[in-house]
C-alpha positions, 0 to 999 in steps of 0.5 A: 274262610266263611262259607255260604250255600244253597240248600235244595234238591237237584240244584245243579242248574241253580242261579244262586251259585253263579250269582254269588260267585260273580258278585264276589269277583266283581266286588272283590269279596275274597273271604267267602265261598258259595256252594250247592248243598244238594240233599235227597232228604231234609233228614240229612240237614243236621249232619250237613250243619254239623260237618260244614265248618265256617258255614255262615248262611244258606239260601233254601230252595225247592223242596225244603222251604217249609220242611227246614222250619222244624230244624231251626232255632228261631224263625223271623216274624215275617217268615213265620207268618208266611210259613216258608223260609228261603234264607238261614243265618247261622249266628256266632253262637251257632243258632239257625235263624230262618228268614224269607226274602222271597216276599221282598224280591217279588214285591220289588219286582212287580210293583213298577208294573202295577196299575190301579185296575190290578186288584185281583190275582191268581196264584198257580201252585200252593208250594213254599214260594206261593206262600211268600207271593200270597203274603206280598199280595196281601201287603199290596192290598191285592185279593188273591185266589189259589189254583191247584190240581186238587181242591182243598179249603184254601184252593179256590179253583182247580185247573178244571174249574178255572173259567175264562170269566175268572181269568178276565176278573183276575188281571194278575196271574203268577206262576209258582209251579215249576211247569215250563222250567228248562229243559221242559220248555214246552210245558205250561200251566193249563189255564184258559190263555185266550181270556188274557188281555192287555190289561193282564200282568203275567209273572213267572217265578221261573227264570230259565228259560227267560220267556216260558211258554206261560209268559209267551202265551200271555205276550201273544195276547198283549199282557205285560210279562215278567220273569223271575230273574229280578225277584231272584236278584233282589232276594239274593241281595236281601239275603246277603244283607241278612248274613252281613259278612 
C-alpha cells in the first residue's frame, strides 16, 4: 500500500487529509493512504522518512516549508527560486525531491478576478507561503510590497507605517498570515480597512472560516473577496500529478 501524507505542526485541522481521503473514495483509488505527520521539530523528519515504509510523497505546511529544504536531495527549479517547498516526491531510489505547487494554486485561483487596474499588491506576512505568492505576482507582472510586524530590507511597510494612501494604491491585498484562522475568528491583520474600495481584491490564504474577518471587512467596503479553498484544491491536484501514483 502506497502512503502519502502531510508534514506539519498542530495539523489536526488540516484540509489535505480530508481532501485526499474523499478523492480516493470518489475516484476508487484504493492502493493509497493519506495521513498526517505531525512533528514538533524538523529534526524528527529523517527518522519519519526512515521509519515509514512505502512512503511516496508528502505535502508540507506551516512551519516546515523552508525548514525542510536542507533535508532534501534535490529541489525543483521553481521551488528553489521561491525558497519554499510544499510538496515532496520520494523517488523509486528513495531520493527526496522538493516542489512548490502553492504558486500554481494561487495563480489559478486569482487570475479570473484580475482586471487591468490590478497592478500593485500588498502581501501581509513574510513566511513560506508568502514567498510563493510573491513569485506568482512577479509572473503576473504585478508589483508587490511586503507588510510585516518588523521592518527589514525586504519589508516595505510595517503595520504601523501602512497608510490609507498605500492601501488605495495597492488594489490587491493578500493575507499570508494565520491571523483569523479558526478558532480565533475575530482576529485579522491590523490594516486601514476603511481605505478599501470596490476596486480592491482581497485574497486570504485561510479557508477556515470560509469568510475571515479580513475578508468580511473588505466585503463591507465593496471589495472582491477570495478565500484559500480553491488555491488549496488546485495545489493538491498539482501535487497528486507530481506523485503520479
